[in-house]
C-alpha positions as CSV (number, residue, x, y, z in Angstrom):
1,P,-1.6,16.7,8.2
2,T,-1.8,13.1,8.3
3,S,-0.9,12.7,4.7
4,L,2.7,13.9,5.4
5,G,3.9,10.8,7.2
6,N,6.3,10.2,9.7
7,A,9.3,12.0,8.4
8,Y,7.3,15.3,8.8
9,R,6.0,14.5,12.2
10,N,9.3,13.3,13.5
11,R,11.3,16.5,12.2
12,I,8.5,18.8,13.9
13,N,9.0,16.7,17.1
14,V,12.6,17.1,17.2
15,M,12.3,20.9,16.6
16,R,9.6,21.2,19.3
17,R,11.8,19.4,21.8
18,G,15.1,20.8,20.8
19,L,15.0,24.4,19.4
20,P,15.1,27.1,22.1
21,A,12.0,29.0,20.8
22,T,9.0,28.7,18.7
23,D,9.7,31.6,16.1
24,W,9.8,29.2,13.3
25,I,6.2,28.2,13.7
26,P,4.7,31.4,11.9
27,P,6.4,30.7,8.6
28,V,5.2,27.1,8.6
29,L,1.5,28.2,9.2
30,A,1.9,30.9,6.6
31,W,3.2,28.3,4.0
32,Y,0.3,25.7,4.9
33,R,-2.4,28.5,4.5
34,K,-0.9,29.4,1.1
35,F,0.4,26.1,-0.4
36,K,-0.9,23.3,1.8
37,A,1.0,20.4,2.0
38,Q,3.0,21.0,-1.3
39,K,6.7,20.4,-0.6
40,L,6.1,21.2,3.1
41,L,8.9,18.7,4.2
42,D,11.2,20.6,2.2
43,L,10.2,23.8,3.7
44,I,10.5,22.4,7.2
45,E,14.0,21.4,6.6
46,R,15.0,24.8,5.4
47,I,13.5,26.5,8.4
48,D,14.9,24.0,10.7
49,N,18.5,24.5,9.2
50,K,18.2,28.2,9.2
51,F,16.8,28.7,12.6
52,S,19.2,26.2,14.3
53,A,22.2,27.3,12.4
54,D,21.4,30.9,13.5
55,W,21.2,29.8,17.2
56,I,24.2,27.7,17.2
57,V,26.4,30.4,15.7
58,Q,25.0,32.6,18.5
59,L,22.8,35.2,16.7
60,T,20.7,37.0,19.2
61,P,17.1,36.1,19.6
62,T,16.3,39.5,18.0
63,Q,18.1,38.4,14.9
64,R,16.7,35.0,14.9
65,I,13.2,36.5,14.9
66,S,14.1,39.1,12.1
67,N,15.5,36.3,10.0
68,M,12.2,34.2,10.4
69,N,10.3,37.4,9.6
70,E,12.1,37.4,6.4
71,V,11.2,33.9,5.7
72,L,7.6,34.7,6.3
73,K,7.9,37.8,3.8
74,A,9.4,35.4,1.1
75,I,6.5,33.0,1.6
76,E,3.8,35.9,1.3
77,S,5.5,37.4,-1.8
78,A,6.1,34.2,-3.6
79,R,3.9,32.5,-6.3
80,T,5.1,29.0,-6.1
81,P,6.7,26.7,-3.5
82,D,10.1,26.6,-5.6
83,E,10.2,30.4,-5.4
84,V,10.4,30.3,-1.7
85,L,12.7,27.3,-1.3
86,A,15.2,28.9,-3.8
87,S,15.3,32.1,-1.7
88,R,18.3,33.6,0.2
89,V,16.4,34.0,3.3
90,F,17.5,30.5,4.3
91,D,21.4,31.2,4.0
92,F,23.5,30.8,7.2
93,D,27.2,30.8,8.0
94,S,28.0,27.1,7.2
95,K,31.7,27.4,8.0
96,Q,31.2,28.8,11.3
97,L,28.3,26.4,12.0
98,M,30.7,23.3,11.2
99,D,33.6,24.7,13.1
100,L,31.3,24.9,16.3
101,L,29.8,21.5,15.6
102,D,33.4,20.0,15.4
103,G,34.3,21.5,18.8
104,A,33.7,21.0,22.4
105,I,30.0,21.2,22.6
106,Y,29.0,19.5,25.8
107,G,27.3,22.0,28.2
108,R,26.3,24.2,25.2
109,R,22.7,24.7,25.0
110,F,22.6,23.3,21.5
111,A,24.2,20.1,22.1
112,R,20.9,18.3,23.1
113,Y,19.2,19.7,19.9
114,V,22.0,18.3,17.8
115,L,22.0,14.8,19.2
116,L,18.0,14.8,18.8
117,R,18.8,15.9,15.2
118,L,21.2,12.9,14.6
119,E,18.4,10.6,16.0
120,Y,15.9,11.9,13.4
121,L,18.6,11.6,10.6
122,L,19.4,8.0,11.6
123,A,15.6,7.0,12.2
124,S,13.8,5.0,9.5
125,H,10.6,6.9,9.6
126,A,8.7,3.9,9.2
127,A,7.2,4.7,12.5
128,P,7.0,7.8,14.7
129,L,10.1,8.5,16.7
130,N,9.2,8.1,20.2
131,L,11.6,10.2,22.2
132,P,11.8,9.5,25.8
133,D,10.2,12.2,28.1
134,E,13.6,12.6,29.9
135,I,16.7,12.8,27.9
136,S,20.3,13.5,29.1
137,V,23.4,14.2,27.1
138,E,26.1,11.8,28.2
139,H,29.8,11.2,27.7
140,I,30.8,7.7,26.5
141,L,34.5,8.2,27.6
142,P,33.7,9.2,31.2
143,Q,34.6,12.8,32.7
144,T,36.2,11.0,35.6
145,P,37.3,7.5,34.9
146,G,38.5,5.2,37.7
147,K,42.4,4.9,38.4
148,A,42.4,1.4,37.2
149,S,40.0,1.7,34.2
150,Q,40.4,0.4,30.7
151,W,39.6,4.2,29.6
152,L,43.1,5.2,31.1
153,K,44.9,2.6,28.9
154,D,43.0,3.6,25.8
155,F,43.2,7.3,25.9
156,T,46.2,9.6,27.2
157,D,45.3,12.5,29.2
158,A,45.9,14.9,26.3
159,Q,43.4,12.7,24.1
160,R,40.8,13.0,26.9
161,E,41.2,16.5,27.0
162,V,40.7,17.1,23.1
163,W,37.9,14.6,22.8
164,L,35.9,14.6,26.0
165,H,33.1,17.2,25.3
166,R,33.0,16.5,21.4
167,L,30.3,15.2,19.4
168,G,31.9,11.8,18.9
169,N,32.0,11.0,22.5
170,L,28.5,12.1,23.3
171,M,25.0,10.3,23.2
172,L,21.5,10.7,24.4
173,L,20.2,8.3,27.0
174,S,16.6,8.2,28.3
175,R,15.8,8.6,32.0
176,R,17.7,10.4,34.8
177,K,21.4,9.8,35.1
178,N,22.8,7.2,37.4
179,T,26.1,8.4,37.7
180,S,27.4,5.5,39.6
181,L,27.5,3.5,36.4
182,G,28.7,6.3,34.1
183,N,32.2,5.8,34.9
184,L,32.3,2.0,33.8
185,D,34.7,0.6,31.1
186,F,33.0,0.5,27.9
187,A,32.4,-3.3,27.7
188,D,30.3,-3.0,31.1
189,K,28.8,0.5,30.5
190,R,27.4,-0.9,27.2
191,V,25.4,-3.6,28.9
192,R,24.7,-2.1,32.3
193,Y,24.2,1.6,31.5
194,F,23.0,1.9,27.9
195,E,21.3,-1.2,27.0
196,D,17.7,-0.2,28.6
197,R,17.9,3.4,27.9
198,V,18.4,3.6,24.1
199,E,15.6,1.5,22.9
200,S,13.9,4.3,21.0
201,L,17.1,6.3,20.2
202,P,18.6,5.0,17.0
203,N,21.8,6.9,17.1
204,S,22.5,5.8,20.6
205,Q,21.5,2.4,19.7
206,R,24.3,2.0,17.4
207,L,26.8,2.1,20.2
208,L,25.5,-1.2,21.3
209,A,27.2,-2.9,18.3
210,L,30.6,-1.6,19.1
211,G,32.9,-4.1,21.0
212,T,35.2,-1.4,22.1
213,F,35.3,2.4,22.3
214,T,39.0,3.4,21.6
215,L,40.5,6.7,20.1
216,G,40.0,5.0,16.8
217,D,36.3,4.1,17.4
218,L,35.6,7.7,18.7
219,E,37.3,9.4,15.9
220,V,35.3,7.3,13.3
221,R,32.0,8.0,15.2
222,H,32.7,11.7,15.3
223,K,33.6,12.0,11.7
224,D,30.4,10.0,10.6
225,L,28.2,12.2,12.8
226,L,29.7,15.2,11.6
227,N,29.4,14.3,8.0
228,R,25.6,13.2,8.6
229,L,25.0,16.9,10.2
230,A,26.8,18.5,7.4
231,G,24.8,16.7,4.7
232,S,21.5,17.6,6.7
233,Y,22.5,21.3,6.4
234,G,23.1,21.0,2.7
235,I,26.9,21.5,3.4
236,K,29.5,19.8,1.2
237,A,31.8,18.0,3.9
């Protein structure tokens, strides 16, 4: 519906691009049939939170479908939108979710979704979020820094091991990887590798404002992104 604006369209776009299945769509349609656009964005947020959290904490597809059926039932039996929104059918294991998001997520199926969700959270929604057709999850501190690189001065081996695959060190880039540039020092990488591939990615764009990417920068970024995710899941960080 056009009246709902970009926040709604952008959220649906991220869910369609990032979530592993479409079992979340029937409850949205059921709501629209019953309540039209009333508090539809609130519902979408609840459904996104529930469906993605269940997926990230590794419930089986069968359990996820069953949980969406419970949401459907709650919509069908409710008299008002608020009755649905207050329902326990949207509960999920918030501690397990945050523990997983705080850990090594690179290579996990949900990493791309989590980063897409951050793009949504950092977008102004004054305009549609034009996500590139091809998006890759990239490391900022590279997996194999050169022997003489600044990375090896800024991070010990132990620090690299702890941080390499965690949220604070990951970003989305448009277009296919160009691995020859992925190992550059941050100052060069920022200009030659990031600049032309983050134009429509607000979270990735914020990296261009950083002059350095040391352990301190990485920790601050990680904590900020984790807090934003926690807030979006309604979790008090």
